LUMZAKOL-742080 format. One record per residue (C-alpha): x, y, z. Coordinates in steps of 0.2 Angstrom, whole numbers, padded with zeros to 4 digits, always signed. Layout:
N
XYZ/...
This chain:
488
-0122-0107-0105/-0135-0111-0092/-0134-0094-0084/-0150-0085-0079/-0152-0067-0086/-0162-0062-0071/-0149-0067-0059/-0137-0052-0055/-0122-0063-0051/-0125-0073-0067/-0125-0057-0077/-0108-0051-0070/-0101-0068-0074/-0107-0067-0092/-0100-0049-0093/-0083-0055-0088/-0083-0070-0100/-0088-0058-0114/-0074-0045-0109/-0061-0058-0109/-0066-0067-0125/-0066-0050-0134/-0048-0046-0127/-0042-0063-0132/-0049-0061-0150/-0042-0043-0152/-0025-0047-0145/-0023-0062-0157/-0029-0052-0172/-0017-0038-0168/-0002-0049-0166/-0006-0058-0182/-0005-0042-0191/+0009-0033-0181/+0019-0044-0169/+0028-0030-0161/+0012-0020-0157/+0010-0012-0140/-0007-0017-0132/-0016-0011-0117/-0034-0012-0113/-0041+0004-0104/-0051+0003-0088/-0045-0014-0083/-0032-0010-0070/-0040-0015-0053/-0036-0024-0037/-0046-0039-0032/-0043-0052-0018/-0053-0064-0028/-0040-0071-0041/-0053-0076-0054/-0061-0059-0054/-0044-0050-0054/-0034-0044-0069/-0022-0059-0067/-0031-0071-0079/-0030-0057-0092/-0012-0053-0091/-0008-0063-0107/-0018-0050-0117/-0007-0035-0113/+0010-0031-0119/+0012-0019-0105/+0002-0012-0090/-0003+0007-0088/-0009+0014-0072/-0019+0030-0076/-0018+0040-0061/-0021+0059-0060/-0020+0064-0042/-0029+0080-0045/-0043+0071-0053/-0053+0058-0045/-0038+0047-0041/-0030+0056-0027/-0012+0053-0021/-0014+0036-0014/-0020+0028-0030/-0004+0026-0039/+0007+0020-0026/-0006+0007-0020/-0008+0000-0038/+0010+0001-0042/+0015-0009-0027/+0004-0023-0034/+0008-0022-0053/+0027-0018-0052/+0032-0036-0046/+0021-0045-0059/+0035-0043-0072/+0026-0033-0085/+0033-0017-0092/+0024-0004-0081/+0019+0014-0086/+0013+0027-0074/+0002+0040-0082/-0002+0057-0074/-0008+0073-0083/-0003+0091-0085/-0020+0097-0080/-0024+0107-0064/-0039+0096-0062/-0042+0081-0073/-0045+0077-0092/-0051+0091-0103/-0046+0105-0091/-0042+0118-0105/-0032+0132-0098/-0028+0123-0082/-0010+0119-0079/-0003+0109-0065/+0010+0117-0053/+0028+0112-0058/+0031+0105-0041/+0016+0094-0042/+0021+0087-0059/+0039+0085-0053/+0032+0075-0038/+0021+0064-0048/+0034+0060-0061/+0048+0057-0049/+0036+0046-0038/+0032+0035-0054/+0051+0033-0056/+0053+0029-0037/+0041+0014-0039/+0049+0006-0054/+0038+0012-0068/+0040+0023-0084/+0033+0040-0085/+0019+0046-0096/+0011+0064-0095/-0006+0065-0103/-0012+0081-0113/-0027+0085-0123/-0025+0095-0138/-0035+0110-0143/-0047+0106-0157/-0037+0116-0169/-0023+0104-0166/-0009+0116-0160/+0002+0112-0146/+0003+0124-0132/+0020+0131-0128/+0017+0133-0109/+0011+0115-0108/+0026+0108-0116/+0038+0119-0106/+0030+0112-0090/+0032+0094-0096/+0049+0098-0104/+0056+0104-0087/+0053+0087-0078/+0057+0076-0093/+0074+0084-0095/+0077+0079-0077/+0070+0061-0080/+0082+0059-0095/+0097+0062-0083/+0089+0049-0071/+0085+0035-0083/+0102+0025-0081/+0097+0022-0063/+0079+0019-0067/+0079+0007-0082/+0075-0012-0077/+0074-0008-0059/+0063-0019-0047/+0054-0013-0031/+0062-0022-0016/+0051-0027-0001/+0051-0035+0016/+0032-0035+0018/+0018-0043+0007/+0001-0035+0011/-0013-0046+0006/-0026-0037-0005/-0043-0033+0005/-0052-0025-0010/-0066-0034-0019/-0068-0025-0036/-0087-0025-0036/-0090-0038-0049/-0095-0051-0036/-0104-0039-0024/-0116-0025-0025/-0105-0015-0014/-0092-0006-0025/-0074-0007-0020/-0077-0016-0004/-0062-0017+0007/-0053-0003-0003/-0052+0008+0012/-0042-0005+0021/-0029-0007+0007/-0028+0012+0006/-0025+0013+0025/-0012+0000+0024/-0003+0009+0010/-0004+0026+0018/+0002+0019+0035/+0016+0009+0029/+0022+0023+0017/+0022+0035+0032/+0032+0022+0042/+0044+0020+0027/+0042+0001+0027/+0046-0007+0010/+0031-0018+0004/+0021-0025-0010/+0003-0028-0012/+0000-0046-0016/-0014-0059-0017/-0015-0077-0012/-0006-0083-0028/+0010-0074-0023/+0027-0082-0018/+0026-0079+0000/+0044-0084+0003/+0049-0067-0004/+0043-0058+0011/+0048-0058+0030/+0031-0052+0035/+0014-0055+0028/+0000-0042+0033/-0018-0047+0031/-0028-0031+0034/-0045-0031+0042/-0055-0042+0030/-0045-0056+0022/-0054-0073+0024/-0043-0088+0021/-0048-0104+0012/-0041-0121+0016/-0029-0121+0001/-0022-0104+0007/-0021-0109+0025/-0009-0123+0020/+0001-0111+0011/+0002-0099+0026/+0006-0113+0038/+0021-0118+0027/+0026-0100+0026/+0027-0099+0045/+0036-0115+0046/+0049-0108+0035/+0052-0093+0047/+0040-0081+0040/+0029-0069+0051/+0011-0064+0050/+0001-0049+0056/-0018-0050+0055/-0032-0037+0060/-0050-0039+0064/-0058-0053+0053/-0043-0057+0043/-0038-0075+0045/-0056-0082+0047/-0062-0096+0037/-0074-0092+0022/-0089-0094+0034/-0082-0081+0046/-0085-0093+0060/-0067-0097+0066/-0049-0094+0062/-0042-0105+0048/-0025-0106+0056/-0021-0114+0073/-0005-0104+0073/-0016-0088+0077/-0015-0086+0096/-0034-0083+0098/-0051-0091+0097/-0064-0081+0088/-0080-0077+0098/-0089-0066+0086/-0091-0047+0083/-0089-0035+0097/-0105-0030+0104/-0099-0012+0105/-0099+0000+0090/-0085+0010+0097/-0073+0003+0110/-0057+0007+0119/-0039-0001+0120/-0027-0001+0135/-0009-0006+0131/+0002-0017+0142/+0021-0014+0144/+0025-0028+0132/+0019-0017+0117/+0036-0008+0121/+0031+0008+0112/+0036+0023+0123/+0023+0034+0115/+0009+0023+0119/+0003+0026+0138/-0001+0011+0148/-0013+0021+0159/-0024+0028+0146/-0039+0021+0136/-0037+0025+0118/-0053+0025+0107/-0056+0012+0093/-0067+0022+0082/-0074+0006+0073/-0081-0010+0081/-0070-0025+0080/-0069-0043+0085/-0071-0052+0101/-0058-0065+0104/-0050-0076+0118/-0032-0079+0120/-0025-0097+0118/-0013-0105+0130/+0005-0098+0128/+0000-0082+0119/+0006-0065+0125/-0007-0052+0127/-0001-0034+0123/-0017-0025+0125/-0035-0027+0132/-0052-0019+0129/-0060-0006+0140/-0078-0005+0136/-0089+0010+0135/-0104+0012+0147/-0116+0008+0133/-0118+0009+0114/-0123+0027+0111/-0141+0029+0104/-0157+0039+0106/-0161+0029+0122/-0144+0029+0130/-0135+0045+0126/-0119+0054+0132/-0110+0070+0126/-0105+0075+0108/-0097+0059+0102/-0093+0042+0108/-0098+0036+0126/-0083+0037+0137/-0074+0021+0144/-0081+0013+0159/-0070-0001+0166/-0055-0011+0161/-0057-0029+0156/-0046-0044+0153/-0052-0046+0135/-0037-0047+0123/-0036-0035+0108/-0018-0038+0103/-0011-0055+0105/+0006-0062+0100/+0010-0081+0098/+0027-0086+0091/+0028-0076+0075/+0010-0071+0073/+0002-0056+0080/-0017-0053+0079/-0026-0037+0082/-0045-0037+0085/-0049-0020+0078/-0049-0014+0059/-0035-0003+0062/-0030+0000+0043/-0048+0005+0038/-0049+0015+0054/-0033+0024+0050/-0039+0029+0033/-0055+0036+0040/-0048+0045+0055/-0029+0047+0053/-0027+0043+0072/-0008+0041+0074/-0010+0029+0088/-0015+0015+0076/+0001+0019+0066/+0011+0017+0082/+0003+0001+0086/+0007-0006+0068/+0025+0000+0070/+0027-0008+0087/+0021-0025+0080/+0032-0024+0065/+0047-0021+0076/+0043-0038+0084/+0040-0047+0068/+0053-0038+0057/+0069-0035+0067/+0080-0031+0052/+0070-0020+0040/+0077-0015+0023/+0080+0003+0028/+0079+0014+0043/+0080+0033+0043/+0077+0049+0053/+0065+0056+0039/+0048+0063+0044/+0032+0054+0039/+0029+0067+0025/+0044+0059+0016/+0043+0044+0004/+0056+0031+0004/+0058+0016-0008/+0072+0005-0013/+0074-0002-0030/+0086-0016-0036/+0095-0013-0053/+0108-0027-0057/+0122-0025-0044/+0115-0009-0037/+0103-0004-0024/+0095+0013-0027/+0086+0022-0013/+0073+0035-0018/+0068+0049-0006/+0054+0061-0011/+0048+0076-0001/+0033+0085-0008/+0019+0089+0004/+0001+0089-0004/-0011+0100+0005/-0030+0100+0004/-0032+0118+0000/-0047+0116-0011/-0057+0101-0017/-0041+0093-0023/-0024+0091-0015/-0012+0104-0020/+0007+0103-0021/+0015+0120-0024/+0031+0121-0014/+0046+0110-0012/+0052+0109+0006/+0070+0103+0008/+0076+0091+0021/+0093+0092+0030/+0105+0080+0039/+0097+0064+0033/+0103+0048+0041/+0100+0031+0032/+0104+0013+0037/+0102+0002+0022/+0102-0017+0023/+0114-0025+0010/+0119-0043+0008/+0135-0038-0002/+0150-0028+0001/+0147-0010-0005/+0161-0002-0015/+0154+0016-0016/+0139+0026-0012/+0134+0042-0023/+0120+0053-0027/+0112+0051-0044/+0111+0059-0056/+0124+0071-0049/+0138+0058-0047/+0144+0065-0030/+0151+0052-0019/+0146+0050-0001/+0156+0043+0013/+0148+0028+0021/+0151+0014+0034/+0147-0004+0032/+0144-0014+0048/+0139-0032+0046/+0124-0032+0034/+0120-0013+0035/+0127+0002+0026/+0126+0019+0036/+0125+0035+0026/+0123+0053+0030/+0117+0066+0017/+0117+0085+0020/+0102+0090+0010/+0088+0083-0001/+0077+0094-0011/+0062+0086-0020/+0068+0070-0026/+0085+0062-0023/+0092+0045-0028/+0106+0037-0017/+0115+0023-0026/+0124+0009-0017/+0136+0001-0030/
């Protein structure tokens, strides 16, 4: 094949060719023997912004997709929603698999808390997937009564919910471009995954409705495209984005997203800044202007940016929403101050957040930084930017950030899923033990059709509502754990 076995990249290329050749051969063989067979290849589920390295060229070899994701194992509670938001819109039957184990596979004698299993299974439903709970039998082959009481408790609930879950599709206003590289084309495993995790976490906490997408996606399905931190743009995708913007779409980019493949300049003229290179400061500060229009962000304070960003210059006609305040120096053994970062010295006119027409650029890796630090200021910044780019979101609520909120479409129905289970880091894993009810919930749901009735599912209890223009206003007295609200 003309490949060099001593070359690392060539070996990876050959590996992928062999893997796909094997999958093609096995799928064809199985279907010749049994055309109705269910086929899934384990350990292939992955995110990758490089289409040729991703799972997309392999989809024909699967009859369905399964996301194995045990939050109490190595996966954590961000893994499933992040992957489901990419795979659910692809049109394949989607299975979410968790486990009955307190920890991970083979945890004999370890049973998951009922609240945790309820959360994980209901969450799978809320993201438009089917539910699978994994077990591992004792070598004697006898099923444990306690295990199947645990599983049975949630599956009885799921059975009642199925009519509102079958063939439902996850709705979204926002498409988030994948930042992850799976490790096949780099020696750094999962490069960019922290940005995808940060974006998923942040948008879930903001109750935004979004899919994870790649450059092959139909951009017209979304009102806003977000490119988090490190999404370079080639010429072909730049043309696609230009057309998307001409059709009325909006774009939000952070740090090095939007740069060309050489990371020298921005690939889109529509971005309101010129790229000057990486910031010379490892840690910087940001000061907001009144134009950011977010009352919780002070305009007389320098907020820390825990990771170095990009240095840019605003174009003519662009609006500057925030500027940089530099520290005295980069902290080192030679120049040193205090316990952590060097404090801010003086304000500059260097832009950090810039808006031009329907494009906002932020010169800091806020999504990755949020995953690292959880600094709420970064979430407020993204929220403020989305209010400018997405004036009519799919849903608004008074829910706390600990609640999870999704909307699924099923035939002529919209189904709002609300979950409220709060994982806590009580050990080396996140624990869900208690269900904390929520009261006096207010929802405002966008609907392009006249709604005839609103009710709770599966209870069937009708709820009073008001419809004004293209929004439906709903009040709910109490939610405990998981609740579906159906707009018929």
